[in-house]
DOVOSE-777589 format. One record per atom (N, C-alpha, C): residue number from 1; atom name; z, y, x. Coordinates in Angstrom, 2 decimals. Layout:
REM DOVOSE-777589
<rec><i>NUM</i><at>CA</at><w>Z</w><v>Y</v><u>X</u></rec>
...
This chain:
REM DOVOSE-777589
<rec><i>1</i><at>N</at><w>16.80</w><v>40.76</v><u>116.72</u></rec>
<rec><i>1</i><at>CA</at><w>17.67</w><v>40.81</v><u>114.82</u></rec>
<rec><i>1</i><at>C</at><w>17.69</w><v>39.50</v><u>114.27</u></rec>
<rec><i>2</i><at>N</at><w>18.73</w><v>39.78</v><u>113.60</u></rec>
<rec><i>2</i><at>CA</at><w>20.13</w><v>39.21</v><u>113.18</u></rec>
<rec><i>2</i><at>C</at><w>19.40</w><v>38.84</v><u>111.45</u></rec>
<rec><i>3</i><at>N</at><w>20.01</w><v>37.16</v><u>111.92</u></rec>
<rec><i>3</i><at>CA</at><w>19.05</w><v>36.77</v><u>110.31</u></rec>
<rec><i>3</i><at>C</at><w>20.46</w><v>36.97</v><u>109.03</u></rec>
<rec><i>4</i><at>N</at><w>19.52</w><v>37.02</v><u>107.77</u></rec>
<rec><i>4</i><at>CA</at><w>20.83</w><v>37.73</v><u>107.19</u></rec>
<rec><i>4</i><at>C</at><w>22.22</w><v>36.45</v><u>106.88</u></rec>
<rec><i>5</i><at>N</at><w>23.01</w><v>36.60</v><u>106.92</u></rec>
<rec><i>5</i><at>CA</at><w>23.92</w><v>35.51</v><u>106.13</u></rec>
<rec><i>5</i><at>C</at><w>23.69</w><v>34.81</v><u>104.99</u></rec>
<rec><i>6</i><at>N</at><w>24.30</w><v>33.51</v><u>104.75</u></rec>
<rec><i>6</i><at>CA</at><w>24.63</w><v>32.83</v><u>102.95</u></rec>
<rec><i>6</i><at>C</at><w>24.70</w><v>34.29</v><u>101.92</u></rec>
<rec><i>7</i><at>N</at><w>25.42</w><v>35.33</v><u>102.43</u></rec>
<rec><i>7</i><at>CA</at><w>26.50</w><v>35.55</v><u>101.22</u></rec>
<rec><i>7</i><at>C</at><w>25.30</w><v>36.87</v><u>100.85</u></rec>
<rec><i>8</i><at>N</at><w>24.80</w><v>37.25</v><u>102.01</u></rec>
<rec><i>8</i><at>CA</at><w>23.47</w><v>38.70</v><u>101.72</u></rec>
<rec><i>8</i><at>C</at><w>22.75</w><v>38.27</v><u>101.15</u></rec>
<rec><i>9</i><at>N</at><w>22.02</w><v>36.70</v><u>101.46</u></rec>
<rec><i>9</i><at>CA</at><w>20.78</w><v>35.62</v><u>100.85</u></rec>
<rec><i>9</i><at>C</at><w>21.09</w><v>36.23</v><u>99.11</u></rec>
<rec><i>10</i><at>N</at><w>21.92</w><v>35.29</v><u>98.80</u></rec>
<rec><i>10</i><at>CA</at><w>22.61</w><v>34.20</v><u>97.45</u></rec>
<rec><i>10</i><at>C</at><w>22.89</w><v>36.97</v><u>97.43</u></rec>
<rec><i>11</i><at>N</at><w>23.84</w><v>36.90</v><u>97.86</u></rec>
<rec><i>11</i><at>CA</at><w>23.35</w><v>38.72</v><u>96.42</u></rec>
<rec><i>11</i><at>C</at><w>22.09</w><v>39.69</v><u>96.74</u></rec>
<rec><i>12</i><at>N</at><w>21.11</w><v>38.83</v><u>97.50</u></rec>
<rec><i>12</i><at>CA</at><w>19.83</w><v>39.00</v><u>97.08</u></rec>
<rec><i>12</i><at>C</at><w>18.56</w><v>38.12</v><u>95.57</u></rec>
<rec><i>13</i><at>N</at><w>19.10</w><v>37.51</v><u>96.08</u></rec>
<rec><i>13</i><at>CA</at><w>18.47</w><v>36.47</v><u>95.02</u></rec>
<rec><i>13</i><at>C</at><w>19.47</w><v>36.66</v><u>93.68</u></rec>
<rec><i>14</i><at>N</at><w>20.50</w><v>36.73</v><u>93.22</u></rec>
<rec><i>14</i><at>CA</at><w>20.92</w><v>37.47</v><u>92.24</u></rec>
<rec><i>14</i><at>C</at><w>20.62</w><v>39.07</v><u>92.03</u></rec>
<rec><i>15</i><at>N</at><w>20.49</w><v>39.57</v><u>92.70</u></rec>
<rec><i>15</i><at>CA</at><w>20.23</w><v>40.97</v><u>92.56</u></rec>
<rec><i>15</i><at>C</at><w>17.97</w><v>41.10</v><u>91.91</u></rec>
<rec><i>16</i><at>N</at><w>17.74</w><v>40.14</v><u>92.12</u></rec>
<rec><i>16</i><at>CA</at><w>16.04</w><v>39.72</v><u>92.36</u></rec>
<rec><i>16</i><at>C</at><w>16.03</w><v>39.40</v><u>91.09</u></rec>
<rec><i>17</i><at>N</at><w>16.37</w><v>38.56</v><u>90.49</u></rec>
<rec><i>17</i><at>CA</at><w>16.27</w><v>37.55</v><u>89.05</u></rec>
<rec><i>17</i><at>C</at><w>17.32</w><v>37.99</v><u>88.41</u></rec>
<rec><i>18</i><at>N</at><w>18.46</w><v>38.16</v><u>88.29</u></rec>
<rec><i>18</i><at>CA</at><w>18.85</w><v>38.80</v><u>87.33</u></rec>
<rec><i>18</i><at>C</at><w>19.09</w><v>38.96</v><u>86.44</u></rec>
<rec><i>19</i><at>N</at><w>18.66</w><v>39.11</v><u>84.74</u></rec>
<rec><i>19</i><at>CA</at><w>17.87</w><v>40.35</v><u>84.00</u></rec>
<rec><i>19</i><at>C</at><w>19.70</w><v>41.57</v><u>84.03</u></rec>
<rec><i>20</i><at>N</at><w>20.47</w><v>40.95</v><u>83.79</u></rec>
<rec><i>20</i><at>CA</at><w>21.34</w><v>41.88</v><u>83.35</u></rec>
<rec><i>20</i><at>C</at><w>22.94</w><v>42.11</v><u>84.15</u></rec>
<rec><i>21</i><at>N</at><w>22.10</w><v>42.12</v><u>85.70</u></rec>
<rec><i>21</i><at>CA</at><w>22.94</w><v>42.03</v><u>87.13</u></rec>
<rec><i>21</i><at>C</at><w>23.03</w><v>43.35</v><u>86.89</u></rec>
<rec><i>22</i><at>N</at><w>23.98</w><v>44.53</v><u>86.05</u></rec>
<rec><i>22</i><at>CA</at><w>25.07</w><v>45.92</v><u>86.31</u></rec>
<rec><i>22</i><at>C</at><w>24.80</w><v>46.23</v><u>88.10</u></rec>
<rec><i>23</i><at>N</at><w>25.39</w><v>45.90</v><u>89.10</u></rec>
<rec><i>23</i><at>CA</at><w>25.71</w><v>46.27</v><u>89.90</u></rec>
<rec><i>23</i><at>C</at><w>24.18</w><v>47.57</v><u>90.05</u></rec>
<rec><i>24</i><at>N</at><w>23.95</w><v>47.62</v><u>90.81</u></rec>
<rec><i>24</i><at>CA</at><w>22.76</w><v>48.40</v><u>90.62</u></rec>
<rec><i>24</i><at>C</at><w>21.80</w><v>48.27</v><u>89.81</u></rec>
<rec><i>25</i><at>N</at><w>21.45</w><v>50.34</v><u>89.51</u></rec>
<rec><i>25</i><at>CA</at><w>20.51</w><v>50.37</v><u>88.72</u></rec>
<rec><i>25</i><at>C</at><w>18.78</w><v>50.13</v><u>89.15</u></rec>
<rec><i>26</i><at>N</at><w>18.41</w><v>49.30</v><u>88.23</u></rec>
<rec><i>26</i><at>CA</at><w>16.73</w><v>48.79</v><u>88.82</u></rec>
<rec><i>26</i><at>C</at><w>16.18</w><v>50.04</v><u>88.42</u></rec>
<rec><i>27</i><at>N</at><w>14.68</w><v>50.04</v><u>89.13</u></rec>
<rec><i>27</i><at>CA</at><w>14.44</w><v>51.31</v><u>89.82</u></rec>
<rec><i>27</i><at>C</at><w>13.03</w><v>50.26</v><u>88.97</u></rec>
<rec><i>28</i><at>N</at><w>13.24</w><v>51.68</v><u>87.36</u></rec>
<rec><i>28</i><at>CA</at><w>11.72</w><v>50.87</v><u>86.81</u></rec>
<rec><i>28</i><at>C</at><w>10.85</w><v>52.30</v><u>87.24</u></rec>
<rec><i>29</i><at>N</at><w>10.91</w><v>53.23</v><u>88.14</u></rec>
<rec><i>29</i><at>CA</at><w>9.54</w><v>54.00</v><u>88.02</u></rec>
<rec><i>29</i><at>C</at><w>8.98</w><v>54.80</v><u>86.73</u></rec>
<rec><i>30</i><at>N</at><w>8.10</w><v>55.44</v><u>86.25</u></rec>
<rec><i>30</i><at>CA</at><w>8.00</w><v>56.33</v><u>85.38</u></rec>
<rec><i>30</i><at>C</at><w>8.50</w><v>55.48</v><u>84.29</u></rec>
<rec><i>31</i><at>N</at><w>8.80</w><v>55.64</v><u>83.30</u></rec>
<rec><i>31</i><at>CA</at><w>9.19</w><v>55.24</v><u>81.75</u></rec>
<rec><i>31</i><at>C</at><w>7.55</w><v>54.46</v><u>80.85</u></rec>
<rec><i>32</i><at>N</at><w>7.38</w><v>53.57</v><u>80.55</u></rec>
<rec><i>32</i><at>CA</at><w>5.93</w><v>52.86</v><u>80.10</u></rec>
<rec><i>32</i><at>C</at><w>6.08</w><v>53.13</v><u>78.66</u></rec>
<rec><i>33</i><at>N</at><w>7.42</w><v>53.84</v><u>77.69</u></rec>
<rec><i>33</i><at>CA</at><w>7.60</w><v>53.42</v><u>76.49</u></rec>
<rec><i>33</i><at>C</at><w>6.44</w><v>54.78</v><u>76.43</u></rec>
<rec><i>34</i><at>N</at><w>5.23</w><v>54.61</v><u>75.05</u></rec>
<rec><i>34</i><at>CA</at><w>4.84</w><v>55.97</v><u>74.78</u></rec>
<rec><i>34</i><at>C</at><w>5.36</w><v>56.66</v><u>73.67</u></rec>
<rec><i>35</i><at>N</at><w>5.89</w><v>57.84</v><u>73.03</u></rec>
<rec><i>35</i><at>CA</at><w>7.20</w><v>59.20</v><u>71.89</u></rec>
<rec><i>35</i><at>C</at><w>5.52</w><v>58.89</v><u>71.03</u></rec>
<rec><i>36</i><at>N</at><w>6.50</w><v>59.25</v><u>69.99</u></rec>
<rec><i>36</i><at>CA</at><w>5.04</w><v>58.81</v><u>69.29</u></rec>
<rec><i>36</i><at>C</at><w>5.14</w><v>60.13</v><u>68.61</u></rec>
<rec><i>37</i><at>N</at><w>4.10</w><v>60.36</v><u>68.80</u></rec>
<rec><i>37</i><at>CA</at><w>3.46</w><v>62.20</v><u>68.71</u></rec>
<rec><i>37</i><at>C</at><w>2.79</w><v>62.08</v><u>67.18</u></rec>
<rec><i>38</i><at>N</at><w>1.58</w><v>61.67</v><u>66.67</u></rec>
<rec><i>38</i><at>CA</at><w>0.71</w><v>61.96</v><u>65.41</u></rec>
<rec><i>38</i><at>C</at><w>0.82</w><v>59.95</v><u>65.00</u></rec>
<rec><i>39</i><at>N</at><w>-0.19</w><v>60.60</v><u>63.34</u></rec>
<rec><i>39</i><at>CA</at><w>-0.81</w><v>58.72</v><u>63.35</u></rec>
<rec><i>39</i><at>C</at><w>-1.95</w><v>58.55</v><u>63.43</u></rec>
<rec><i>40</i><at>N</at><w>-2.50</w><v>59.36</v><u>63.82</u></rec>
<rec><i>40</i><at>CA</at><w>-4.38</w><v>58.95</v><u>64.99</u></rec>
<rec><i>40</i><at>C</at><w>-3.78</w><v>58.64</v><u>66.02</u></rec>
<rec><i>41</i><at>N</at><w>-2.59</w><v>59.24</v><u>67.13</u></rec>
<rec><i>41</i><at>CA</at><w>-1.94</w><v>58.68</v><u>68.40</u></rec>
<rec><i>41</i><at>C</at><w>-2.00</w><v>56.81</v><u>67.78</u></rec>
<rec><i>42</i><at>N</at><w>-1.48</w><v>56.27</v><u>66.67</u></rec>
<rec><i>42</i><at>CA</at><w>-0.36</w><v>55.28</v><u>66.55</u></rec>
<rec><i>42</i><at>C</at><w>-1.61</w><v>54.54</v><u>66.19</u></rec>
<rec><i>43</i><at>N</at><w>-2.59</w><v>55.29</v><u>65.59</u></rec>
<rec><i>43</i><at>CA</at><w>-4.09</w><v>53.91</v><u>65.48</u></rec>
<rec><i>43</i><at>C</at><w>-4.46</w><v>53.77</v><u>66.23</u></rec>
<rec><i>44</i><at>N</at><w>-4.53</w><v>55.05</v><u>66.64</u></rec>
<rec><i>44</i><at>CA</at><w>-5.75</w><v>54.31</v><u>68.14</u></rec>
<rec><i>44</i><at>C</at><w>-4.96</w><v>53.25</v><u>69.40</u></rec>
<rec><i>45</i><at>N</at><w>-3.54</w><v>53.30</v><u>69.53</u></rec>
<rec><i>45</i><at>CA</at><w>-2.75</w><v>52.01</v><u>69.47</u></rec>
<rec><i>45</i><at>C</at><w>-3.22</w><v>50.60</v><u>69.37</u></rec>
<rec><i>46</i><at>N</at><w>-3.33</w><v>50.29</v><u>68.17</u></rec>
<rec><i>46</i><at>CA</at><w>-3.55</w><v>49.62</v><u>66.89</u></rec>
<rec><i>46</i><at>C</at><w>-5.21</w><v>49.29</v><u>67.62</u></rec>
<rec><i>47</i><at>N</at><w>-5.71</w><v>49.97</v><u>67.36</u></rec>
<rec><i>47</i><at>CA</at><w>-7.92</w><v>49.88</v><u>67.18</u></rec>
<rec><i>47</i><at>C</at><w>-7.93</w><v>49.38</v><u>68.79</u></rec>
<rec><i>48</i><at>N</at><w>-6.63</w><v>49.45</v><u>70.01</u></rec>
<rec><i>48</i><at>CA</at><w>-7.53</w><v>49.03</v><u>71.35</u></rec>
<rec><i>48</i><at>C</at><w>-7.45</w><v>47.79</v><u>71.56</u></rec>
<rec><i>49</i><at>N</at><w>-5.93</w><v>46.73</v><u>70.31</u></rec>
<rec><i>49</i><at>CA</at><w>-6.46</w><v>45.46</v><u>70.31</u></rec>
<rec><i>49</i><at>C</at><w>-5.18</w><v>44.16</v><u>70.89</u></rec>
<rec><i>50</i><at>N</at><w>-4.04</w><v>45.19</v><u>71.55</u></rec>
<rec><i>50</i><at>CA</at><w>-3.19</w><v>44.87</v><u>72.15</u></rec>
<rec><i>50</i><at>C</at><w>-2.11</w><v>45.48</v><u>71.48</u></rec>
<rec><i>51</i><at>N</at><w>-1.05</w><v>44.17</v><u>71.20</u></rec>
<rec><i>51</i><at>CA</at><w>0.36</w><v>44.30</v><u>70.31</u></rec>
<rec><i>51</i><at>C</at><w>0.80</w><v>45.74</v><u>70.55</u></rec>
<rec><i>52</i><at>N</at><w>1.76</w><v>45.21</v><u>70.16</u></rec>
<rec><i>52</i><at>CA</at><w>2.28</w><v>47.36</v><u>69.84</u></rec>
<rec><i>52</i><at>C</at><w>3.63</w><v>46.94</v><u>69.13</u></rec>
<rec><i>53</i><at>N</at><w>5.07</w><v>46.97</v><u>70.42</u></rec>
<rec><i>53</i><at>CA</at><w>6.14</w><v>47.66</v><u>69.70</u></rec>
<rec><i>53</i><at>C</at><w>6.51</w><v>48.28</v><u>69.37</u></rec>
<rec><i>54</i><at>N</at><w>7.81</w><v>48.39</v><u>68.09</u></rec>
<rec><i>54</i><at>CA</at><w>7.31</w><v>50.13</v><u>67.81</u></rec>
<rec><i>54</i><at>C</at><w>9.02</w><v>49.78</v><u>67.61</u></rec>
<rec><i>55</i><at>N</at><w>9.81</w><v>51.02</v><u>68.08</u></rec>
<rec><i>55</i><at>CA</at><w>11.26</w><v>51.19</v><u>68.12</u></rec>
<rec><i>55</i><at>C</at><w>11.25</w><v>52.33</v><u>67.74</u></rec>
<rec><i>56</i><at>N</at><w>11.96</w><v>52.04</v><u>66.39</u></rec>
<rec><i>56</i><at>CA</at><w>12.76</w><v>53.95</v><u>65.68</u></rec>
<rec><i>56</i><at>C</at><w>14.44</w><v>53.57</v><u>66.13</u></rec>
<rec><i>57</i><at>N</at><w>14.47</w><v>54.44</v><u>66.81</u></rec>
<rec><i>57</i><at>CA</at><w>15.80</w><v>54.76</v><u>67.22</u></rec>
<rec><i>57</i><at>C</at><w>16.73</w><v>56.95</v><u>67.27</u></rec>
<rec><i>58</i><at>N</at><w>17.65</w><v>56.67</v><u>66.95</u></rec>
<rec><i>58</i><at>CA</at><w>18.19</w><v>58.06</v><u>66.19</u></rec>
<rec><i>58</i><at>C</at><w>19.03</w><v>58.09</v><u>68.04</u></rec>
<rec><i>59</i><at>N</at><w>18.83</w><v>59.30</v><u>68.25</u></rec>
<rec><i>59</i><at>CA</at><w>19.55</w><v>59.73</v><u>69.25</u></rec>
<rec><i>59</i><at>C</at><w>21.01</w><v>60.10</v><u>69.63</u></rec>
<rec><i>60</i><at>N</at><w>21.31</w><v>58.86</v><u>69.71</u></rec>
<rec><i>60</i><at>CA</at><w>22.92</w><v>58.65</v><u>69.91</u></rec>
<rec><i>60</i><at>C</at><w>23.51</w><v>58.00</v><u>71.13</u></rec>
<rec><i>61</i><at>N</at><w>24.80</w><v>58.08</v><u>71.06</u></rec>
<rec><i>61</i><at>CA</at><w>25.73</w><v>57.09</v><u>72.71</u></rec>
<rec><i>61</i><at>C</at><w>25.21</w><v>56.25</v><u>72.25</u></rec>
<rec><i>62</i><at>N</at><w>25.31</w><v>54.84</v><u>71.09</u></rec>
<rec><i>62</i><at>CA</at><w>25.24</w><v>54.25</v><u>70.89</u></rec>
<rec><i>62</i><at>C</at><w>23.89</w><v>52.78</v><u>71.13</u></rec>
<rec><i>63</i><at>N</at><w>23.14</w><v>54.25</v><u>70.85</u></rec>
<rec><i>63</i><at>CA</at><w>21.18</w><v>54.05</v><u>71.23</u></rec>
<rec><i>63</i><at>C</at><w>21.01</w><v>54.24</v><u>72.96</u></rec>
<rec><i>64</i><at>N</at><w>22.38</w><v>54.07</v><u>73.36</u></rec>
<rec><i>64</i><at>CA</at><w>21.37</w><v>53.91</v><u>74.84</u></rec>
<rec><i>64</i><at>C</at><w>21.39</w><v>52.63</v><u>75.31</u></rec>
<rec><i>65</i><at>N</at><w>22.26</w><v>51.73</v><u>75.01</u></rec>
<rec><i>65</i><at>CA</at><w>21.59</w><v>50.24</v><u>76.12</u></rec>
<rec><i>65</i><at>C</at><w>19.98</w><v>49.57</v><u>75.08</u></rec>
<rec><i>66</i><at>N</at><w>19.46</w><v>49.72</v><u>74.46</u></rec>
<rec><i>66</i><at>CA</at><w>18.81</w><v>49.64</v><u>73.12</u></rec>
<rec><i>66</i><at>C</at><w>17.11</w><v>50.23</v><u>74.10</u></rec>
<rec><i>67</i><at>N</at><w>17.83</w><v>51.70</v><u>74.16</u></rec>
<rec><i>67</i><at>CA</at><w>17.24</w><v>52.36</v><u>75.77</u></rec>
<rec><i>67</i><at>C</at><w>17.12</w><v>51.92</v><u>76.45</u></rec>
<rec><i>68</i><at>N</at><w>18.16</w><v>51.21</v><u>76.68</u></rec>
<rec><i>68</i><at>CA</at><w>17.74</w><v>50.50</v><u>78.56</u></rec>
<rec><i>68</i><at>C</at><w>16.77</w><v>49.26</v><u>78.44</u></rec>
<rec><i>69</i><at>N</at><w>17.56</w><v>48.60</v><u>77.19</u></rec>
<rec><i>69</i><at>CA</at><w>16.35</w><v>47.21</v><u>76.67</u></rec>
<rec><i>69</i><at>C</at><w>14.94</w><v>47.34</v><u>76.85</u></rec>
<rec><i>70</i><at>N</at><w>15.00</w><v>48.49</v><u>75.75</u></rec>
<rec><i>70</i><at>CA</at><w>13.41</w><v>48.96</v><u>75.85</u></rec>
<rec><i>70</i><at>C</at><w>12.87</w><v>49.39</v><u>77.41</u></rec>
<rec><i>71</i><at>N</at><w>13.24</w><v>50.18</v><u>78.33</u></rec>
<rec><i>71</i><at>CA</at><w>12.88</w><v>50.27</v><u>79.37</u></rec>
<rec><i>71</i><at>C</at><w>12.51</w><v>49.18</v><u>80.23</u></rec>
<rec><i>72</i><at>N</at><w>13.46</w><v>48.41</v><u>79.89</u></rec>
<rec><i>72</i><at>CA</at><w>13.10</w><v>47.00</v><u>81.01</u></rec>
<rec><i>72</i><at>C</at><w>12.12</w><v>46.42</v><u>80.40</u></rec>
<rec><i>73</i><at>N</at><w>11.73</w><v>46.91</v><u>79.01</u></rec>
<rec><i>73</i><at>CA</at><w>10.95</w><v>45.49</v><u>78.52</u></rec>
<rec><i>73</i><at>C</at><w>9.41</w><v>46.40</v><u>78.60</u></rec>
<rec><i>74</i><at>N</at><w>8.90</w><v>47.45</v><u>78.62</u></rec>
<rec><i>74</i><at>CA</at><w>7.98</w><v>48.05</v><u>79.03</u></rec>
<rec><i>74</i><at>C</at><w>7.19</w><v>47.89</v><u>79.84</u></rec>
<rec><i>75</i><at>N</at><w>8.45</w><v>47.82</v><u>81.75</u></rec>
<rec><i>75</i><at>CA</at><w>8.30</w><v>48.17</v><u>82.63</u></rec>
<rec><i>75</i><at>C</at><w>7.38</w><v>46.54</v><u>83.09</u></rec>
<rec><i>76</i><at>N</at><w>8.59</w><v>45.04</v><u>82.86</u></rec>
<rec><i>76</i><at>CA</at><w>8.75</w><v>43.79</v><u>82.34</u></rec>
<rec><i>76</i><at>C</at><w>6.54</w><v>43.33</v><u>81.85</u></rec>
<rec><i>77</i><at>N</at><w>6.32</w><v>44.21</v><u>80.71</u></rec>
<rec><i>77</i><at>CA</at><w>5.05</w><v>43.84</v><u>79.86</u></rec>
<rec><i>77</i><at>C</at><w>4.30</w><v>45.00</v><u>79.86</u></rec>
<rec><i>78</i><at>N</at><w>4.40</w><v>46.10</v><u>80.68</u></rec>
<rec><i>78</i><at>CA</at><w>3.11</w><v>47.21</v><u>80.66</u></rec>
<rec><i>78</i><at>C</at><w>1.30</w><v>46.01</v><u>81.66</u></rec>
<rec><i>79</i><at>N</at><w>0.49</w><v>46.11</v><u>81.75</u></rec>
<rec><i>79</i><at>CA</at><w>0.31</w><v>46.96</v><u>80.65</u></rec>
<rec><i>79</i><at>C</at><w>-0.17</w><v>45.61</v><u>78.83</u></rec>
<rec><i>80</i><at>N</at><w>0.00</w><v>44.95</v><u>79.16</u></rec>
<rec><i>80</i><at>CA</at><w>-0.08</w><v>43.55</v><u>78.36</u></rec>
<rec><i>80</i><at>C</at><w>0.96</w><v>44.07</v><u>76.43</u></rec>
<rec><i>81</i><at>N</at><w>1.31</w><v>44.38</v><u>76.75</u></rec>
<rec><i>81</i><at>CA</at><w>2.05</w><v>45.59</v><u>75.64</u></rec>
<rec><i>81</i><at>C</at><w>2.73</w><v>46.48</v><u>75.62</u></rec>
<rec><i>82</i><at>N</at><w>1.68</w><v>47.40</v><u>74.46</u></rec>
<rec><i>82</i><at>CA</at><w>1.77</w><v>48.48</v><u>74.22</u></rec>
<rec><i>82</i><at>C</at><w>3.41</w><v>49.44</v><u>73.39</u></rec>
<rec><i>83</i><at>N</at><w>4.64</w><v>49.91</v><u>74.12</u></rec>
<rec><i>83</i><at>CA</at><w>6.09</w><v>49.89</v><u>73.06</u></rec>
<rec><i>83</i><at>C</at><w>5.83</w><v>51.37</v><u>72.93</u></rec>
<rec><i>84</i><at>N</at><w>6.31</w><v>51.85</v><u>71.40</u></rec>
<rec><i>84</i><at>CA</at><w>5.97</w><v>53.04</v><u>71.22</u></rec>
<rec><i>84</i><at>C</at><w>7.35</w><v>53.54</v><u>70.43</u></rec>
<rec><i>85</i><at>N</at><w>8.19</w><v>54.67</v><u>70.74</u></rec>
<rec><i>85</i><at>CA</at><w>9.90</w><v>55.10</v><u>70.05</u></rec>
<rec><i>85</i><at>C</at><w>9.78</w><v>56.17</v><u>69.59</u></rec>
<rec><i>86</i><at>N</at><w>9.61</w><v>55.93</v><u>68.36</u></rec>
<rec><i>86</i><at>CA</at><w>10.30</w><v>57.34</v><u>66.92</u></rec>
<rec><i>86</i><at>C</at><w>11.17</w><v>57.19</v><u>67.08</u></rec>
<rec><i>87</i><at>N</at><w>11.29</w><v>59.12</v><u>68.10</u></rec>
<rec><i>87</i><at>CA</at><w>12.91</w><v>59.37</v><u>68.00</u></rec>
<rec><i>87</i><at>C</at><w>13.04</w><v>59.94</v><u>66.57</u></rec>
<rec><i>88</i><at>N</at><w>14.76</w><v>59.56</v><u>66.18</u></rec>
<rec><i>88</i><at>CA</at><w>15.14</w><v>60.57</v><u>64.47</u></rec>
<rec><i>88</i><at>C</at><w>16.37</w><v>61.21</v><u>64.99</u></rec>
<rec><i>89</i><at>N</at><w>16.50</w><v>62.40</v><u>64.85</u></rec>
<rec><i>89</i><at>CA</at><w>17.13</w><v>63.60</v><u>65.64</u></rec>
<rec><i>89</i><at>C</at><w>18.38</w><v>63.28</v><u>64.14</u></rec>
């Protein structure tokens, strides 16, 4: 088996550490953002005692970048911080 070249190792390191590397999509798994459904559900989240980040978003092309940032943050900080999305149509 051949060893990886310096360039391969450098690109691999870049992909694993660079937060905003856009060459390949990150595999974040299933979404960790909780959709807002009711006030009761929101109160239950608050009573769990963990921090909650609430994002008010409008469904349009301008918020696609914000959605990606929220997905990354939710995957990174799960289960210590809960992320809730309130969508306006």
